[in-house]
N, C-alpha and C positions, 0 to 999 in steps of 0.2 A: 244852561248852566253858565254861572258867573265868570267872566274871565279871570277872577280873583282865585279860582280854583284850579284853573288851567295850569298844567306843567309837571314836574316831576319832585318827589320830596324824599329825603333820607332822614329816616329816624335817628335822631342824635341822643334820646333818651325815653326810656319807658317807664319812668317813675309817675306812679299815679293814672297810668294809662287805663285800667280797668275802670278806675271811678269817673273818668273822663268819658270814655264810652258809655257808662251808664248815665251819666248826666246828659249826653244826647241822644239817649234811648236808642240806639243802633240797635238792630237784630244781630244774632249771633254769627251768622253768615258774613255781614260786612266785617266783623271783629276777627274772624278766621282767616279773611283774605288778606286784611291787614297785617295779623301777625304772621303769615306765611312768608313773608318778604319784608327786609329792611328797608326797601326802597320802594314807592309807590308814585302814582301821579296819573294826570289826564293831559290829553293834548287835543288841541284843535287848531287847525290852520297853522301848522308847524310852530305854533306857541310853546316855547320851552322854558317859560319863567318859574322860578321857584318860590312857594310864598307859604304863610303859616307859620304853626307851631315846629315845623320840621326845618332842616338846615335850609336856609335862604342863601343862595348864590346869587341872587339878581339884584341885591340892594334895594328890595321892597321894604 
């Protein structure tokens, strides 16, 4: 997995989230896992960077 995806994310908006998931062609299981929590993330080697379209506290 790319280091760009390591860390924890906090959902700040779910506007058009279903359309985004369809565009990425994710399965329903992934969608349900994400919907079950307002915060999600991946960690490896104590990396806690926040990235992407989620709230970004790392300045990336």
